[in-house]
C-alpha positions in Angstrom: -0.9 33.4 7.4 -1.6 36.9 8.0 -2.2 38.9 5.0 -1.4 42.8 4.8 -4.8 44.0 5.9 -4.2 41.7 9.0 -0.7 43.1 9.4 -2.2 46.7 9.6 -5.1 46.1 11.4 -3.0 44.4 14.6 -0.6 47.6 14.1 -3.3 50.8 14.2 -6.7 49.1 14.4 -9.4 49.0 11.5 -10.4 52.5 12.3 -7.3 54.0 14.4 -5.4 54.6 11.3 -2.2 56.9 11.9 0.9 55.4 10.8 -1.2 52.2 9.4 -2.8 54.6 7.0 0.0 55.8 5.5 1.4 52.2 4.9 -1.7 51.3 3.2 -1.8 54.1 1.4 1.6 53.9 -0.2 1.0 49.8 -0.4 -1.8 50.4 -3.3 0.4 52.0 -5.9 -0.8 53.1 -9.1 1.3 50.1 -10.9 -0.5 47.4 -8.1 -4.1 49.0 -9.1 -3.2 48.6 -12.2 -1.7 45.3 -12.5 -4.4 43.7 -10.4 -7.3 45.0 -12.4 -9.5 43.8 -14.9 -11.5 44.8 -17.9 -15.1 45.1 -17.6 -15.8 46.4 -21.2 -16.5 50.1 -22.0 -12.9 51.1 -21.3 -13.2 50.4 -17.6 -11.5 48.9 -15.4 -12.3 46.9 -12.0 -10.2 46.6 -8.9 -11.3 44.8 -5.8 -10.4 45.5 -2.3 -10.1 43.8 0.9 -11.9 46.3 3.8 -11.7 44.3 7.0 -13.4 47.6 8.7 -16.3 47.6 7.3 -18.7 46.6 9.7 -22.8 48.4 9.1 -24.4 50.3 6.4 -22.8 53.9 7.4 -19.5 52.1 6.6 -20.8 51.5 3.0 -22.2 54.7 2.3 -19.3 56.6 3.5 -16.9 54.4 1.2 -19.4 54.4 -1.7 -19.6 58.3 -1.4 -16.2 59.1 -0.9 -14.8 56.8 -3.6 -17.0 57.2 -6.1 -16.1 61.1 -6.3 -12.3 60.6 -6.9 -11.5 61.3 -10.5 -11.9 58.5 -13.4 -14.4 56.4 -10.9 -17.1 55.2 -12.6 -19.0 52.9 -9.8 -17.9 52.0 -6.4 -19.9 49.2 -4.4 -19.5 47.5 -1.3 -20.1 44.1 -0.2 -20.9 44.1 3.6 -20.8 40.4 3.8 -17.2 39.5 2.5 -16.3 43.0 3.5 -15.0 43.9 -0.3 -14.6 47.0 -2.0 -15.3 46.9 -5.6 -14.2 50.0 -8.3 -14.6 50.7 -11.9 -12.2 53.3 -13.1 -11.7 54.9 -16.4 -8.6 53.2 -18.2 -7.9 56.6 -19.8 -7.5 58.6 -16.7 -5.3 56.0 -14.9 -5.8 54.2 -11.6 -7.6 56.1 -8.6 -5.9 57.0 -5.1 -8.1 54.4 -3.8 -5.3 54.3 -0.8 -5.2 57.5 0.3 -9.1 57.9 0.0 -9.2 54.7 2.0 -7.0 56.0 4.9 -8.4 59.1 5.1 -11.6 57.9 5.7 -10.2 55.9 8.6 -9.9 52.3 6.9 -7.2 50.1 6.0 -7.1 48.1 2.9 -5.6 45.4 0.4 -6.0 43.9 -2.7 -8.7 41.3 -2.6 -6.6 37.7 -2.4 -7.6 35.3 -5.2 -6.0 32.3 -4.1 -5.1 31.5 -0.4 -1.0 30.8 0.1 0.4 27.6 0.5 2.7 27.8 3.7 5.6 25.3 4.9 5.2 22.6 7.1 5.7 24.0 10.8 5.7 20.0 12.0 8.5 18.6 9.9 10.6 21.6 10.8 10.1 21.1 14.1 11.1 17.7 13.3 14.1 18.8 11.8 15.1 21.0 14.3 14.5 18.2 17.2 16.2 15.8 15.3 19.2 18.1 14.8 19.3 19.1 18.7 19.2 15.3 19.7 22.2 14.0 17.5 24.2 17.1 18.4 23.6 16.4 22.1 24.0 12.8 21.9 27.2 12.9 20.2 28.7 15.1 23.2 27.1 13.1 25.7 28.8 9.7 23.8 32.0 11.4 23.8 31.6 12.3 28.0 30.0 8.4 28.6 33.8 7.2 27.0 35.9 8.7 29.4 33.9 7.2 32.2 34.5 4.3 30.6 37.4 4.7 30.0 38.4 4.7 33.7 37.4 8.0 34.8 36.7 8.1 39.0 35.9 9.8 41.9 35.3 13.8 41.2 36.5 13.5 37.5 33.8 11.0 36.8 31.1 13.0 39.1 31.7 16.0 36.5 31.4 14.5 33.3 27.8 13.1 34.3 27.0 16.7 35.9 27.6 17.9 32.5 26.1 15.1 30.5 23.0 16.1 32.7 23.3 19.9 31.7 23.6 19.1 28.2 20.7 16.3 28.6 18.0 18.2 30.1 17.5 21.1 27.4 17.9 18.5 25.2 15.1 16.3 26.7 13.0 18.9 27.4 13.6 20.0 23.6 13.5 17.2 21.3 11.5 14.7 23.4 8.5 17.0 23.7 7.0 15.9 20.1 7.0 12.5 22.1 5.9 14.1 25.3 3.1 15.8 24.1 1.7 13.0 21.9 1.6 10.4 24.8 0.2 12.6 27.0 -2.5 13.4 24.3 -3.0 9.7 24.4 -3.4 9.3 28.3 -5.7 12.2 28.7 -7.7 10.2 26.4 -7.6 7.2 28.5 -5.7 5.8 25.7 -1.9 4.3 25.2 -0.1 4.8 22.1 3.7 3.9 20.7 4.7 7.4 22.4 3.9 6.3 26.1 6.3 3.8 26.8 9.0 5.9 24.8 8.0 8.7 27.3 8.2 6.7 30.3 11.6 5.2 29.8 13.4 8.5 28.4 12.0 10.3 31.5 12.6 7.0 34.2 16.2 6.8 32.8 17.5 10.5 32.9 15.5 10.9 36.7 17.5 7.7 37.5 20.6 9.0 35.7 20.2 12.1 37.6 19.7 10.2 41.1 22.8 8.1 40.9 24.9 11.3 40.1 23.5 13.4 42.9 24.9 10.8 44.8 28.1 9.8 43.0 27.0 6.7 41.8 29.2 5.2 39.0 27.0 5.0 36.1 24.6 7.2 34.7 22.6 6.7 31.6 22.7 10.1 30.0 23.8 8.9 26.8 21.1 5.7 26.8 18.6 7.9 27.2 19.7 11.2 24.4 20.2 8.0 22.2 17.2 7.4 21.9 15.1 9.8 21.4 18.0 10.2 17.9 17.2 7.0 16.7 13.5 7.3 17.4 13.6 11.1 15.7 15.7 9.8 12.7 12.2 7.4 12.1 9.9 9.5 13.1 10.9 12.5 10.4 11.4 9.9 7.7 8.2 9.1 8.1 6.6 12.5 8.8 8.0 13.4 4.8 6.4 10.2 3.5 3.2 11.0 5.0 3.2 14.8 3.9 4.0 14.5 0.0 0.3 13.5 0.6 -1.1 16.6 0.4 -5.0 16.8 -0.8 -6.2 17.8 -4.4 -9.0 19.5 -3.7 -7.0 22.8 -3.3 -5.7 21.7 -6.7 -9.0 21.2 -8.0 -10.3 24.2 -6.5 -8.0 26.4 -8.3 -9.7 25.3 -11.9 -13.0 27.4 -10.6 -12.6 30.5 -12.2 -12.5 33.4 -9.2 -15.1 35.5 -11.3 -16.2 36.3 -14.0 -18.2 39.4 -16.1 -21.8 40.0 -15.2 -23.9 41.7 -17.8 -26.4 43.7 -15.8 -30.2 44.2 -16.9 -28.9 47.9 -18.0 -26.5 46.7 -20.0 -23.5 47.5 -17.1 -20.8 45.0 -16.9 -19.4 44.2 -13.7 -16.8 41.7 -12.3 -18.1 39.9 -9.6 -16.7 36.5 -7.6 -17.9 33.3 -8.4 -20.0 32.8 -4.8 -21.6 36.4 -5.5 -22.7 34.7 -9.4 -26.9 33.5 -8.9 -28.8 31.6 -11.0 -30.5 34.0 -14.3 -27.7 36.0 -14.5 -26.2 36.7 -17.6 -22.5 36.1 -17.7 -19.5 37.2 -20.3 -16.8 35.0 -20.9 -14.0 35.6 -22.8 -12.1 33.2 -25.0 -9.4 31.5 -22.4 -11.5 31.1 -19.8 -13.4 28.8 -17.9 -17.1 28.8 -17.3 -17.7 30.2 -13.5 -20.5 28.2 -12.9 -23.2 25.9 -14.6 -24.4 28.1 -17.7 -26.1 27.7 -21.3 -24.8 29.3 -24.1 -27.7 32.6 -24.6 -25.0 34.1 -27.7 -22.2 33.2 -29.5 -19.9 30.3 -30.8 -17.1 28.5 -29.5 -14.8 25.2 -28.8 -14.8 23.8 -25.2 -12.2 21.5 -23.7 -14.5 19.4 -21.7 -11.8 17.1 -20.8 -12.9 17.7 -16.8 -15.8 16.1 -17.3 -15.4 13.7 -20.0 -11.4 12.8 -19.9 -11.2 13.7 -23.7 -9.4 16.5 -24.8 -10.7 16.9 -28.1 -12.2 20.4 -27.9 -16.4 20.3 -28.1 -18.7 22.5 -30.6 -20.9 24.9 -28.4 -23.7 27.0 -29.9 -26.7 29.0 -28.8 -28.9 26.5 -26.0 -26.0 24.6 -25.5 -25.5 23.2 -21.3 -21.5 23.8 -20.0 -20.3 22.4 -16.5 -18.5 24.5 -14.4 -14.8 24.3 -14.9 -14.8 23.8 -18.3 -12.6 26.0 -20.7 -13.7 28.4 -23.3 -11.3 28.1 -26.1 -11.8 30.1 -29.4 -14.2 32.7 -29.1 -16.8 34.8 -26.4 -19.5 33.3 -25.2 -22.5 35.4 -23.1 -24.0 32.6 -20.9 -27.2 32.6 -18.8 -26.2 31.1 -15.3 -28.2 27.9 -14.5 -26.8 27.3 -11.0 -24.6 29.0 -8.1 -21.0 27.8 -7.3 -21.8 25.8 -4.9 -24.7 23.5 -6.6 -22.3 23.5 -9.9 -20.4 20.8 -11.6 -17.1 21.3 -10.5 -18.2 21.9 -6.8 -19.7 18.4 -7.0 -16.5 17.3 -8.2 -14.8 18.6 -4.7 -17.2 17.1 -2.3 -16.8 13.9 -3.7 -12.9 14.2 -3.6 -13.3 15.4 0.0 -15.4 12.6 0.6 -13.0 10.2 -0.7 -10.1 11.4 0.8 -11.9 11.0 4.3 -12.6 7.0 3.4 -8.5 7.0 2.3 -7.7 8.3 5.5 -9.0 5.5 7.6 -6.7 3.3 6.2 -4.5 1.8 8.8 -0.3 2.0 8.4 1.1 -1.9 8.9 3.3 0.1 11.9 0.0 2.0 12.7 -1.6 -1.9 13.2 1.5 -3.1 14.9 1.7 -0.4 17.2 -1.9 -1.1 19.0 -0.3 -4.7 20.4 2.5 -2.9 20.6 2.2 -0.4 23.9 0.6 -2.8 26.3 2.8 -5.5 25.7 5.8 -3.2 26.9 3.9 -1.6 29.7 2.8 -5.1 31.1 6.2 -6.4 30.7 8.1 -3.3 32.9 5.5 -3.3 35.5 6.0 -6.9 36.4 9.9 -6.7 36.0 9.6 -3.7 38.7 7.1 -5.7 41.0 8.8 -9.1 40.7 12.1 -7.0 41.3 11.0 -5.4 44.3 9.4 -8.1 46.0 12.2 -10.3 45.6 15.1 -8.0 46.3 13.2 -4.8 48.0 15.7 -3.1 46.6 13.7 -0.1 44.9 16.6 1.1 43.1 17.6 -2.3 41.4 13.8 -2.5 40.7 13.3 0.6 38.9 16.8 0.0 36.7 15.1 -3.0 35.5 12.4 -1.7 34.2 14.2 1.5 32.8 16.1 -1.2 30.9 13.0 -3.5 30.0 11.6 -0.5 28.4 14.8 0.9 26.6 15.2 -2.1 25.2 12.1 -3.3 23.7 11.9 0.3 22.6 10.4 0.6 19.2 13.3 2.2 17.5 13.3 -0.7 15.3 9.5 -0.9 14.9 9.5 3.0 14.0 12.5 2.1 11.6 11.1 -0.8 9.9 8.6 1.3 8.0 10.0 4.5 7.0 13.5 3.6 6.1 12.2 0.6 3.6 9.5 3.0 2.6 12.6 5.6 1.6 14.6 3.4 0.1 12.1 2.2 -2.6 11.1 5.9 -3.3 14.5 6.1 -4.4 14.4 3.1 -6.4 11.0 4.4 -7.9 12.2 7.6 -8.6 15.4 5.7 -10.5 13.1 4.2 -12.5 11.0 8.1 -13.7 8.1 7.4 -10.5 7.2 9.6 -8.0 5.8 8.2 -5.0 3.9 10.8 -2.3 3.1 9.0 0.2 4.7 5.8 2.3 1.3 4.0 3.1 0.6 4.3 -1.0 3.6 1.5 -1.3 1.2 -0.9 1.4 -1.6 -0.1 -0.5 -0.4 -1.0 -4.0 1.0 -4.0 -2.7 -2.8 -5.3 -1.4 -4.4 -4.6 -5.2 -6.2 -7.5 -6.7 -7.8 -5.2 -9.7 -6.3 -2.8 -11.8 -9.0 0.4 -13.5 -7.4 1.9 -16.4 -8.8 5.5 -18.0 -8.0 5.4 -21.8 -7.6 9.1 -23.2 -4.0 9.9 -22.0 -3.4 6.8 -19.5 -4.0 3.8 -21.8 -3.6 6.3 -25.1 -1.2 9.2 -26.0 -3.9 11.9 -26.1 -3.4 13.5 -29.1 -4.8 12.6 -32.1 -3.1 11.4 -35.3 -4.3 11.7 -39.0 -4.9 7.8 -39.8 -3.2 7.5 -43.8 -4.5 5.5 -46.1 -4.3 4.5 -50.0 -7.0 6.9 -51.0 -5.8 9.9 -49.4 -4.4 12.5 -51.7 -1.1 14.4 -50.7 -2.2 17.5 -52.6 -4.7 17.9 -50.5 -3.4 17.0 -47.0 -0.2 19.9 -48.4 -3.5 22.9 -48.6 -4.9 21.7 -45.1 -2.0 21.1 -43.4 -1.1 24.7 -44.6 -4.5 25.8 -43.5 -4.2 23.8 -40.2 -0.7 25.4 -39.6 -3.2 28.6 -38.4 -5.2 27.0 -35.5 -4.4 25.1 -32.1 -7.2 23.0 -33.0 -5.7 19.3 -31.7 -7.0 17.8 -35.3 -5.7 20.9 -37.1 -2.0 20.2 -35.2 -2.7 16.5 -36.2 -3.2 17.4 -39.6 0.1 20.2 -39.7 2.2 17.3 -38.6 1.0 15.1 -41.0 1.6 17.1 -44.1 5.1 18.2 -42.8 7.1 17.8 -46.1 4.2 17.8 -48.6 4.5 22.1 -48.9 5.7 21.3 -52.4 2.2 19.7 -52.9 0.4 22.8 -52.5 0.9 25.2 -55.2 -2.0 27.7 -53.6 -1.7 31.2 -52.4 -4.5 31.9 -50.1 -5.5 35.9 -49.7 -5.7 35.2 -46.0 -7.3 32.4 -43.3 -9.0 33.0 -40.2 -10.5 31.0 -37.8 -14.4 30.6 -37.2 -15.3 29.9 -33.8 -16.3 26.5 -33.2 -16.4 25.3 -37.1 -13.1 25.5 -38.6 -10.7 27.5 -41.0 -11.6 29.5 -44.1 -9.6 30.7 -46.7 -9.4 32.5 -50.1 -7.4 31.3 -53.3 -8.2 32.7 -56.5 -12.0 33.8 -56.0 -12.7 29.7 -54.7 -13.8 28.8 -50.9 -11.5 26.6 -49.0 -13.0 25.3 -45.9 -11.3 23.2 -43.5 -13.5 21.7 -40.8 -16.7 20.4 -39.7 -18.9 18.8 -42.5 -21.7 20.2 -41.6 -20.4 23.5 -42.2 -17.7 23.5 -44.7 -20.0 21.6 -47.4 -23.3 22.3 -49.1 -26.2 21.0 -47.5 -26.7 18.5 -50.3 -23.3 17.2 -49.4 -23.2 17.1 -45.9 -26.2 14.8 -45.6 -24.9 11.9 -43.6 -21.1 13.1 -43.3 -19.4 13.9 -40.2 -16.5 14.6 -38.9 -13.4 16.8 -40.5 -13.3 17.8 -44.1 -11.3 19.7 -46.5 -13.9 21.4 -49.0 -13.7 24.0 -52.2 -16.6 26.0 -52.9 -19.1 23.5 -51.0 -17.7 20.7 -52.7 -15.7 17.5 -51.0 -12.2 17.3 -51.7 -10.7 15.1 -48.6 -12.2 13.5 -45.6 -9.7 12.9 -42.9 -10.1 10.4 -39.7 -8.0 10.6 -36.8 -7.0 7.9 -34.0 -5.5 8.1 -30.8 -2.3 5.7 -30.7 -1.6 3.4 -27.9 1.0 5.1 -24.7 4.2 3.0 -24.9 4.2 -0.4 -23.4 0.5 -0.5 -22.9 0.5 -3.8 -24.1 3.4 -5.2 -22.3 1.9 -3.4 -19.0 -1.4 -5.1 -19.4 0.2 -8.2 -20.3 2.2 -8.3 -17.2 -0.4 -7.4 -14.7 -2.8 -10.1 -16.0 0.0 -12.5 -15.5 0.4 -11.7 -11.7 -3.4 -12.7 -11.3 -4.9 -8.9 -11.3 -8.4 -8.1 -13.1 -8.1 -5.4 -16.2 -10.9 -2.8 -16.5 -11.3 0.3 -18.3 -13.3 2.8 -17.1 -13.7 6.1 -19.8 -15.9 8.8 -20.4 -15.1 8.2 -24.0 -17.7 6.9 -26.3 -17.7 2.9 -26.6 -16.6 2.9 -29.9 -13.9 4.8 -29.2 -12.9 2.5 -26.4 -13.9 -0.5 -28.1 -10.4 -0.4 -30.3 -8.1 0.1 -27.3 -9.7 -2.7 -25.6 -9.4 -5.5 -28.2 -5.8 -4.6 -28.6 -5.0 -4.9 -25.4 -6.7 -8.0 -24.2 -9.5 -6.1 -21.9 -12.6 -7.9 -21.8 -14.2 -5.3 -19.1 -15.0 -2.5 -20.8 -17.3 0.7 -19.0 -17.4 3.7 -21.6 -19.0 7.2 -21.2 -18.6 7.7 -17.7 -19.1 10.9 -15.7 -16.4 11.3 -12.7 -19.2 10.3 -10.2 -19.9 7.1 -12.0 -16.3 6.4 -11.8 -16.1 6.9 -8.2 -19.3 4.6 -8.0 -18.1 1.7 -9.7 -15.1 1.9 -7.6 -17.2 1.7 -4.1 -18.8 -1.0 -5.8 -15.8 -2.7 -6.2 -15.0 -1.6 -2.4 -17.7 -3.7 -1.3 -17.6 -6.7 -3.4 -14.1 -6.8 -1.2 -11.8 -5.7 -3.9 -9.0 -3.4 -3.6 -8.5 -1.0 -6.7 -5.7 0.6 -8.2 -6.8 3.3 -10.4 -4.6 4.7 -13.4 -5.8 7.6 -15.0 -4.8 11.4 -16.1 -7.8 13.5 -16.9 -9.4 15.9 -14.6 -12.1 14.1 -14.4 -10.2 11.0 -13.2 -9.3 13.6 -9.8 -12.2 12.2 -7.5 -11.7 8.4 -8.8 -7.8 8.5 -8.4 -8.7 9.5 -4.9 -11.4 6.8 -4.2 -9.3 4.2 -5.2 -7.7 2.0 -2.6 -4.8 3.4 -4.5 -3.8 5.5 -8.2 -1.3 6.2 -10.6 -0.9 8.9 -13.2 1.5 9.7 -15.9 3.5 13.1 -15.5 1.3 14.2 -18.8 -1.8 14.4 -16.4 -3.5 17.3 -15.4 -2.5 19.4 -12.4 -5.0 18.1 -10.5 -4.7 14.4 -11.6 -1.0 14.5 -10.4 -2.2 15.9 -6.7 -4.8 13.4 -6.3 -2.8 10.6 -7.8 -0.4 8.7 -4.8 2.0 7.8 -7.8 3.4 9.8 -10.8 5.4 8.5 -13.9 7.3 10.9 -15.8 8.2 8.9 -18.4 5.7 8.5 -21.4 6.1 4.2 -21.2 2.9 2.6 -19.4 5.2 -0.3 -18.0 6.5 2.3 -14.8 2.7 0.9 -13.0 3.9 -3.0 -13.2 7.5 -1.8 -12.6 6.1 0.3 -9.2 4.1 -2.7 -8.2 7.0 -4.9 -8.6 9.0 -2.7 -5.9 5.9 -1.8 -3.9 5.7 -5.9 -3.2 9.5 -6.2 -2.6 9.4 -3.4 -0.3 6.1 -5.3 1.5 8.6 -8.2 1.8 11.1 -6.2 3.7 9.3 -4.4 5.7 7.5 -7.5 7.0 10.9 -9.1 7.3 11.9 -6.0 9.5 8.7 -6.9 11.9 9.9 -10.1 11.8 13.4 -9.3 13.1 11.8 -7.2 15.6 9.5 -9.5 17.3 12.0 -11.7 17.4 14.6 -9.2 18.7 12.3 -8.7 21.6 11.8 -12.0 22.2 15.4 -12.7 23.2 16.1 -9.3 24.7 13.3 -9.0 26.8 13.6 -12.0 29.3 17.6 -11.5 29.3 16.7 -7.9 30.4 13.9 -8.9 33.2 16.2 -11.5 34.8 18.4 -8.0 35.6 21.4 -9.2 33.6 21.1 -5.6 31.3 21.8 -2.0 32.3 20.1 1.0 30.7 23.0 1.6 28.6 23.7 -1.7 27.5 19.6 -2.1 26.5 20.6 1.3 24.6 23.1 -0.3 22.8 21.1 -3.0 21.5 18.5 -1.4 20.6 20.6 0.7 18.4 22.1 -2.5 16.8 18.6 -3.6 16.3 17.7 -0.5 14.5 21.1 -0.3 12.4 20.2 -4.1 11.0 16.9 -2.8 10.5 18.5 -0.1 8.4 21.0 -2.5 6.5 18.1 -5.0 5.3 16.1 -1.8 4.2 18.8 -1.2 1.9 18.7 -4.5 0.1 16.0 -3.1 -1.7 18.9 -1.0 -3.6 21.0 -3.7 -4.4 18.0 -5.4 -7.1 16.1 -6.8 -4.8 13.4 -4.7 -6.9 14.5 -5.5 -10.0 13.8 -9.5 -9.8 10.3 -10.6 -11.5 7.3 -9.5 -9.2 6.1 -12.8 -7.5 2.7 -11.9 -6.0 2.4 -14.0 -2.7 0.9 -17.5 -2.7 -1.8 -16.4 -0.3 -2.6 -13.1 -2.2 -2.4 -14.6 -6.0 -5.4 -17.6 -5.8 -7.7 -14.8 -4.3 -6.7 -12.3 -6.9 -7.4 -15.0 -9.7 -10.7 -15.7 -8.3 -11.7 -12.4 -8.6 -10.9 -12.1 -12.0 -13.2 -14.7 -12.9 -16.0 -13.0 -11.3 -18.2 -11.1 -13.5 -18.1 -7.5 -13.7 
């Protein structure tokens, strides 16, 4: 996709500015420069510009000197390799006229893009246009054919045939090019695919019809050729829609990376630099609310960090000087000064992206059922048509009749029913899933889900709600809880929110008037009331050293003395117990893989009856576990929600994420269930098993149809028109069978096929 710089460059070149220079100057308005700038401290803001025309050291000196002399500019730096200009300007003076200055030097420029925009799907648009053209042409040619079938003869019949040819030729060239290009690409490599017999059949049908029209023959089969294209394009478009919903999650994970960070130079100057320019040893300033750009250690400051991208736990972790931080984690409560320990390409987030790219590459090698059938289909059809032509040529010596029969063979065996067998069932299945609050991104995911024998669950946010809840017992004092809830209302920390929720309605129990409540980054909340110091937060901070010894967790303290200790728990997601039971009853092996501690995972596993537990896993270790299962010949479903689950969701044979999952988790998963109930997992499995049965029924019907129709066509009892009608009838039957899925078939109890149930149970008995 061309950007503003590309447009300007194409209009007038990098150094030939004329009218283009003026347009660039107008584009870089003061408001745009202000909105695109970032504060870097000391009253300075930084603006990044892309300058494609930078080509040498002379360009650097010329631009830096000219821009540096502009009013309000404190510093200008040019990066030759990235062709980027970074300008620090004083906020009090307003944005400098950067566009005009660069235009006067002969350079075009635009605001430096931070993220690539995702374009639309041009292939889908092309297929939809081809389908529309084929449908319109098919209707018109069929109308003309009805007139011929009704008895039109002589010149009137020839006129209708010529009109049909005039409509068919441009339609064939426009709508048929999708199949022709694919067939030619295969033939050039000495291979065949399903598009080869399609292309040959359509082109031969058109050529024979044109020959017969020129020679005033009574029959022409333009309607057969175009109707064939129309039905095939329906299946091809539906299939493309299902496939293209499975978009890579790597870009989504890449968006979690900070675009850049404020670098503190040895002389104290601050500059905002792109992440790729940060090197180990640099000093970085990361304010609250921003992500850590590269792996680093804390030099100064205290804060809480959301490390869910690494551990899956949403509970913030306290950090202080000396703490090691991973790229992509989120700084929550206080500014930090860091020392970079790795370049962006070597950071934790880059490793996550590489894991996902490798996993997606492995998943792309999965061959769908229709693809596997196509490998056998094309050689059989080619052989049948070629043998029919040779046999009739030798028997009758009539090349016209031999070619007509060969065309009829190609058309009647055309893979219309085969092409619709999978996408139609998957579209109906996707609708059934949607009605149950489950979104599917890829048709092949339905096939993969029907093959699973193992289910791996993340804990936090998947088996549990992911929100801490105060654990109350008889020893808890309501008055203390009311005080804690009043203080907690001033914080966004998950534990504080849980306390505020638990203390709702107890306001009358707290008769303390606080002078002010302040949050201490990484520690807790502090307040003064009547000369007393109240603290709510970490025990080692809130309590006197003597009392703090041996205590951990969250406490309420007054003047360093314990008032109340609070414990929190994570409740099970609705339907988790029933979902686990239903999956277990279907012979599936269940396992928990979590980044949380073993102590936190054990109660959840006990409640759900899952005896295989792996805790404290990093993203790479979850992926390694899936690789290990794959090496054992097992096909695993991964159910997870966290940022740290994204590589595992991609690496699994198939994956499901809740709608509450992180954006990257939803993008990485094949299925997303929008409701909170975990019973969506066995529901999705039931529907995909029903869809799998229907797909196999459709394939069986397509094979039976060809077994019956092929000998009749070879015997010469079928014209190309009758062949087209028979082919259309088989497609309609396939569609009707697919619609059974929406009529209650998926609501039957999911029964795994006997051939799969025994191996699944055997796998469950294996040691993990």
